C-alpha positions as CSV (number, residue, x, y, z in Angstrom):
1,M,-53.8,42.5,7.7
2,K,-57.3,41.1,7.2
3,A,-56.3,37.4,6.8
4,L,-53.7,35.0,8.1
5,I,-53.0,32.0,5.9
6,F,-51.1,28.9,7.1
7,D,-49.5,26.1,5.3
8,C,-50.1,22.9,7.2
9,D,-47.2,20.4,7.2
10,G,-44.1,21.9,8.9
11,V,-46.1,25.0,10.0
12,L,-49.0,23.8,12.1
13,V,-47.2,20.5,13.0
14,D,-43.7,19.4,12.1
15,T,-45.1,16.4,10.3
16,E,-42.7,15.4,7.6
17,K,-39.9,13.2,9.2
18,D,-41.9,11.4,11.9
19,G,-45.4,11.7,10.3
20,H,-45.8,11.6,6.6
21,R,-42.5,9.7,6.0
22,V,-43.5,7.0,8.5
23,A,-47.0,6.8,7.0
24,F,-45.6,6.4,3.4
25,N,-43.3,3.6,4.6
26,E,-46.1,1.8,6.4
27,A,-48.3,2.1,3.3
28,F,-45.6,0.6,1.2
29,K,-45.2,-2.2,3.7
30,Q,-48.9,-3.0,3.8
31,A,-49.0,-3.0,0.0
32,G,-46.2,-5.6,-0.1
33,L,-43.7,-3.2,-1.7
34,D,-40.0,-3.5,-0.9
35,V,-39.7,0.3,-0.5
36,S,-38.5,2.3,2.5
37,W,-37.8,6.0,2.4
38,S,-34.9,7.0,4.7
39,V,-34.8,10.4,6.5
40,E,-32.2,11.6,3.9
41,L,-34.1,10.3,0.9
42,Y,-37.4,11.8,2.1
43,G,-35.6,15.2,2.4
44,E,-34.8,15.0,-1.3
45,L,-38.3,13.9,-2.2
46,L,-39.8,16.8,-0.4
47,K,-38.6,19.0,-3.3
48,V,-41.6,17.5,-5.1
49,A,-44.8,19.0,-3.7
50,G,-47.8,16.7,-3.1
51,G,-47.8,13.1,-1.9
52,K,-49.1,11.5,-5.1
53,E,-46.7,13.5,-7.1
54,R,-43.8,12.6,-4.7
55,M,-44.5,8.8,-5.1
56,T,-44.9,9.1,-8.9
57,H,-41.5,10.9,-9.1
58,Y,-39.9,8.2,-6.9
59,F,-41.2,5.3,-8.9
60,N,-40.4,7.0,-12.2
61,K,-36.8,7.0,-11.1
62,A,-36.6,3.8,-9.1
63,G,-38.8,1.7,-11.4
64,W,-42.4,0.7,-11.0
65,P,-43.5,-2.6,-9.3
66,A,-44.3,-5.3,-11.8
67,G,-47.6,-4.8,-13.6
68,Q,-48.2,-1.4,-11.9
69,T,-48.5,2.1,-13.3
70,A,-49.2,5.5,-11.8
71,D,-52.9,5.1,-12.5
72,T,-53.2,1.7,-10.8
73,L,-50.8,2.1,-7.9
74,I,-50.7,5.7,-6.7
75,P,-54.4,6.4,-5.8
76,E,-54.7,3.3,-3.5
77,L,-51.3,3.9,-1.9
78,H,-52.1,7.5,-1.2
79,K,-55.5,6.6,0.3
80,R,-53.8,4.0,2.5
81,K,-51.0,6.5,3.5
82,T,-53.6,9.2,4.4
83,A,-55.4,6.9,6.8
84,I,-52.2,5.8,8.5
85,F,-51.2,9.5,8.9
86,Q,-54.5,10.4,10.4
87,E,-54.0,7.6,13.0
88,L,-50.6,9.0,13.8
89,I,-52.0,12.5,14.4
90,A,-54.9,11.1,16.5
91,T,-52.4,9.5,18.9
92,G,-51.0,12.9,19.8
93,K,-47.4,12.0,18.9
94,L,-47.2,14.9,16.6
95,P,-48.1,18.1,18.6
96,L,-48.9,21.5,17.3
97,R,-45.8,23.7,16.9
98,P,-45.0,26.3,19.5
99,G,-47.0,29.6,19.1
100,I,-49.6,28.2,16.7
101,V,-52.5,28.2,19.2
102,R,-51.4,31.6,20.6
103,I,-51.3,33.3,17.2
104,I,-54.6,31.8,16.2
105,D,-56.2,33.1,19.4
106,E,-54.7,36.5,18.9
107,A,-55.9,36.6,15.3
108,R,-59.4,35.6,16.3
109,A,-59.6,38.2,19.0
110,A,-58.5,40.9,16.5
111,G,-61.1,39.8,13.9
112,V,-58.4,38.5,11.5
113,R,-59.7,35.8,9.1
114,L,-58.0,32.4,9.0
115,A,-57.3,30.0,6.2
116,V,-55.1,27.1,5.2
117,C,-53.4,26.5,1.9
118,T,-51.6,23.1,1.6
119,T,-50.8,20.4,-0.9
120,S,-51.7,17.8,1.7
121,H,-54.9,15.7,1.4
122,K,-57.9,17.4,3.1
123,D,-58.4,14.4,5.5
124,S,-54.9,14.8,6.8
125,V,-55.4,18.6,7.3
126,D,-58.6,17.9,9.2
127,G,-56.7,15.6,11.6
128,V,-54.2,18.4,12.2
129,L,-56.9,21.0,12.8
130,D,-58.6,18.7,15.2
131,L,-55.6,19.1,17.5
132,M,-56.6,22.8,18.0
133,G,-60.1,22.0,19.4
134,P,-63.4,22.5,17.7
135,E,-63.8,26.2,18.2
136,R,-60.4,27.1,16.7
137,K,-61.0,24.6,13.9
138,K,-64.3,26.2,13.0
139,A,-62.6,29.6,12.8
140,F,-60.7,28.6,9.7
141,E,-62.9,30.1,7.0
142,H,-61.2,28.3,4.1
143,V,-59.2,25.1,4.0
144,L,-57.7,24.7,0.5
145,A,-56.0,21.3,0.3
146,G,-54.9,18.5,-1.9
147,D,-56.0,18.6,-5.5
148,V,-58.1,21.8,-5.2
149,V,-55.7,23.4,-7.8
150,K,-54.1,21.9,-10.9
151,K,-50.6,23.2,-10.2
152,K,-49.1,22.7,-6.7
153,K,-46.5,24.8,-4.9
154,P,-44.2,26.5,-5.9
155,D,-46.8,27.6,-8.4
156,P,-48.9,30.5,-6.9
157,E,-52.3,29.0,-8.0
158,I,-53.4,28.0,-4.5
159,Y,-52.7,31.4,-3.0
160,E,-54.4,33.1,-6.0
161,L,-57.4,30.9,-5.2
162,A,-57.2,32.0,-1.6
163,K,-57.3,35.6,-2.5
164,Q,-60.4,34.9,-4.7
165,R,-62.2,33.0,-2.0
166,L,-61.4,35.5,0.7
167,G,-62.2,38.5,-1.6
168,L,-59.0,40.2,-0.4
169,K,-56.0,41.9,-2.0
170,A,-52.6,40.2,-1.6
171,A,-51.3,42.9,0.7
172,E,-54.2,42.3,3.1
173,C,-53.0,38.8,3.7
174,V,-49.9,37.3,5.5
175,V,-48.8,33.8,4.9
176,I,-46.9,31.5,7.2
177,E,-44.9,28.8,5.4
178,D,-41.9,26.6,6.2
179,S,-40.4,25.7,2.8
180,R,-39.0,27.5,-0.2
181,N,-41.7,25.9,-2.4
182,G,-44.3,27.5,-0.1
183,L,-42.5,30.8,0.0
184,L,-42.3,31.0,-3.8
185,S,-46.0,30.1,-4.0
186,A,-47.1,32.8,-1.6
187,T,-44.8,35.6,-2.9
188,G,-45.7,34.6,-6.5
189,A,-49.3,35.5,-5.6
190,G,-48.0,38.8,-4.2
191,M,-48.5,37.9,-0.5
192,P,-45.9,38.7,2.2
193,C,-44.6,35.5,3.8
194,V,-43.2,34.6,7.2
195,I,-41.1,31.5,7.4
196,T,-41.0,29.2,10.4
197,T,-38.3,26.7,9.6
198,S,-38.9,23.0,10.1
199,T,-36.8,19.9,10.4
200,Y,-36.2,19.6,6.6
201,T,-36.2,23.2,5.6
202,V,-33.8,24.9,8.0
203,D,-31.1,25.3,5.4
204,E,-33.2,26.4,2.5
205,D,-33.0,29.7,0.7
206,F,-35.6,32.2,2.1
207,R,-34.3,35.4,0.7
208,E,-37.8,36.5,-0.4
209,A,-39.3,36.1,3.0
210,A,-40.5,39.0,5.1
211,L,-39.2,37.3,8.2
212,V,-37.5,34.0,9.0
213,V,-37.7,32.4,12.5
214,P,-37.3,28.9,13.9
215,E,-40.9,29.0,15.4
216,L,-43.6,31.5,16.3
217,G,-42.9,30.8,20.0
218,D,-44.9,30.8,23.2
219,P,-44.3,33.0,26.3
220,P,-41.7,33.8,27.5
221,N,-40.1,33.1,24.1
222,V,-42.5,34.7,21.7
223,R,-40.7,35.3,18.4
224,V,-43.6,36.5,16.3
225,S,-46.6,38.4,17.6
226,L,-49.8,39.4,15.8
227,E,-48.5,43.0,15.9
228,D,-45.4,41.8,14.0
229,L,-47.5,40.3,11.3
230,Q,-49.7,43.4,11.0
231,A,-46.6,45.5,10.6
232,I,-45.4,43.3,7.8
233,A,-48.8,43.7,6.0
234,A,-48.7,47.4,6.5
235,Q,-45.3,47.7,5.1
236,R,-46.3,45.8,2.0
237,A,-49.4,47.9,1.6
238,A,-47.4,51.2,1.9
């Protein structure tokens, strides 16, 4: 294994229910819209990757506010939502998931390269990476986020781009994801994928995953070590 690639939301931080959903609802409120996404509804909407795409999908079904279209409403709403989410992250109310700092430190010590591949806006990802401290954040060689690709997960385009940017073969990388969309994106690019289930994804189908665990874990409850990830890469390369 030469590179370890992380999804962001649900992997680095369990952000969806109490982070992004809350930020979307506050953005709707500030924009004067009578819209509120419940926990259950947001779980359904997560099947659509990407915040702008998620809102467009919702309004296409629920109806657009008077005089508004995707072009006039979505960009400003998403900008507002991203700023609100960054504020939530900065408060420390959404901590890094267990084992994230540990596995990053293990990877850095072993000379394994680090990257992020996510559909989230780059500003949101920056806020999450800030939680790790400046040295760990700087260790991420590539942060591929938001609209860097035309087709979002489950399409493999973002992981194909990661291979290109890293200059590595698929079997030299291991991906950590939390959703079926992310899993299909990674495996579609030929990369072995480990799943750490999150609030909304615990019951999804992960049959293609190399390993499925509830979290990476910290001592004394480490569930996935760097050696485990290296063994997964070696098995794929064999």
